[in-house]
Each structure stands twice: as structure tokens, then as C-alpha cells.
N, C-alpha and C positions, 0 to 999 in steps of 0.2 A: 667180500669182493667189491672193489671200487671201480668206478667208471673213470677212464682216463680223461674224460671231458668234464668231470666234476671239479669245481674249484676246491682249492685247499687253503688252509690257514697259513698265512705268511709267517706266523710265529711258531706254531707247533707242527705244521705240515699235515694235520688230519683232514680227511675229506669233509666237505660242507655242501649243503644244499644251496642253490643259487640265491634264494630269497632270504638267507640268514644274514642278520645284521651284526651278530657277534658270534664268535667261535664258542660252541657249547662246552668245549674241552678246556680252553685256557682263558676265555673271556675277551680275547683280542677283537676290537672293532674291525669290521671287514673293509669298508671304504669310508674312511674318516671324512673326506671332503663331501661325500654324498649324504652323510648322516645329518639328521635334523638336530639342531642345537636346542637344548632345553634352556629356556629362559624363565627363571622364576618371575612370578607376577611382581610388578612394581607398585608401590603404594599400598593403600588399604585393600584388604581382601576379606571376603566372607569366609569365616573359619568354622562356623557351625550353624545348623538350622534346627529349630524345634517347631513342631506343628502337630495338631492344629491348636491355634491360640484363639480364644474368644475374648474380645475386649468389651468390658462393660461400657455401654453407651454408644457402641459402634455396631453397625450392621455387618453381617458376614463373618467369614472365617479368615484368619491371618496365619502366616508363618512368621516366626521370629528368627531373622537372620542376624548373626552376631559377627562383629569384627573385633579387633583388639581393643577398640575404644567406642563402639557404637552398637546400639540395638536398632534394627530396622524391622518394622512391621510391614509385611507385604501381603496384600490381599490375594487369597487363593480360592479355588473352587472346591466346594464340598462335593465328594463323590458318594453316591448311594451304593452301598455294598449289598451284594446278594447274601442270602442266609448262609451259604457255605463259607464264603470269605469271612463273614462276621464270626462264625464259629471257630475258624482257624485262628483269627486274631485273638479271640478270647482264650484260646488254648496256648497262646504265646508263639504261634507259628506265623512267620511273615513270608509272604510271597509277593512277587510283582503284582501290582493292581489290588492288593489287599488293604491298602491304606484308606482311611476315611477322607483324605484330601488329595488334591492333584499332585503332580510330580514337583516336590519342593527341592529335589537335588539339583535342579537347574540353577538355583541361586549360587551354588558353589562355582559355577562357570561364569558368573556375572560379576561386574564390579559393583560396589555399593551404590554408585550413582545409577547404574543400569537397573538395579533392583528398585530403587526409589521411583524411577520414572515409568516403570512397567505398568503401573495402574495408578490412577489419580488418588486413590485412597491410601497409598503407601506413605509412611512417615518414619522418622527416626528420632532417637534420643541419644545425645552424647553421654557416655558413661560418666564422664567427669562432672556433668551437671546433676547427676543423681545423688541425693543426700541420704536416702534410705530405701531399703527393699525389705518388705515384710512378706515372708513366705509361710503359708499355712496349708493344711490338707483338708479337703472336702471329700467325704466318703460317698457322696451321691454318684450314681451312674458308674460304679466301679472304681471311683477315686480319681481325684485330680488335684493339682497344685493350684492355689489361689495366690497370685503375686500382686502386691501393691507397691508401686514405685512412686517415690516422691522426688521431684526435681523442681528447682526454683518455683515457678508458679503453676506446676502441673502435678496432678495426682492421677495415675493410670492404674486401673485394676484389670487384670486379665487372668485367664486360666490356661493351663497346659496339662497334658496327660501326666498322670503319676508315673514318672520315669526318673530314676536316680541320676541318669546322665543329664537330663534337663536341669535338675536341681544343682548338680555340680557345675554346670556351665554358668549358672547365675552366681554361685559362690565365687567362682574364678574371676568373672568380670567385675563383680562388685565387692571384692575382698574387703572385709571389715565393715561393710554396710548392711549385711543381711542379718535379719533377726527372724526368729520363729515365733 
């Protein structure tokens, strides 16, 4: 039973709800001129984020935001977990608020320049300046990666949680320069 006042799809004629932007039957856009246009981001964008990162010789906790050619280390807040959330994480169950660091997903919505200026301690490395990356595993505290990066006059050592995804990100950005 359809209501005569309900809008219909101009292409297939099926009844639609007023707030629909596309016909669920044929995919036809409802009002093209009112539709928001999707504009892909221009320039360099944050493509992945790994956290928490602890940098040797620096105070605090960082997130490692990556672009196609840059590592950005952004200072974040460490969050104290209650016992229940800690147990869930150890069991491999993730839920909002169960991370040991603050919301790092916000970096995906920021330009690399915005990430860099968010906190005075933030800094970046150009991937092209990195000559070598040494990756090792430390079994303390449930396991973590130890990453040593060498660039021109800089040697940076930091840790990331033991997560295959984080390892793969480093291999992809520093292709041919990562050793175990």
C-alpha cells in the first residue's frame, strides 16, 4: 500500500521516503543539484595511524601518523584503563574507550600540517631521508616492536605495540630499507 503523497523514483517509479538520497531499488540519485559533491582530499593526506608509540629520549606518548612520504609523530594523552577494559583488550576484544591512548582516529581528518601544529612536541620525518629501519621484537609487557630509524644526522628509536598491521605499514613506507 503506497501513499499518493510519497515521492517516487524518476527512473523506476518505485515509492521512496522523503529523506532518501538514492533509490534503494535502482540507485538513481534523487535530486542531483542538492546532493553534496564528494571532493577527494588534495595534496598529502594521513593514510594510517599507529599508537601508542614511545620514543626513546622523549617524554610522553605519541601516535605515528603516516602519509605516502612522511612519518609524523604526534603527542597524545595516555588514558588509564579500568580493570575490565584492560581484560577485554588482553582477550583481543576492542570497544570504544578501551584503548590505552586518546582518540587517534582524529588524525585521519586532519592535514599533515594540522597534525604537526596540534602540539609543540609533534615532529615529522621525510621517508625519502630515511636510510635504514631496523625492526626487532621485545617480549616484555606482552610484546612490542622496537623500531630504529636512521636518517641523515638522526637516529630515532621507538616502540609500537606488537601488531602485524603496524609492521606491514613500515615495510610498505620503507620498502627495501627494513631489516630484522
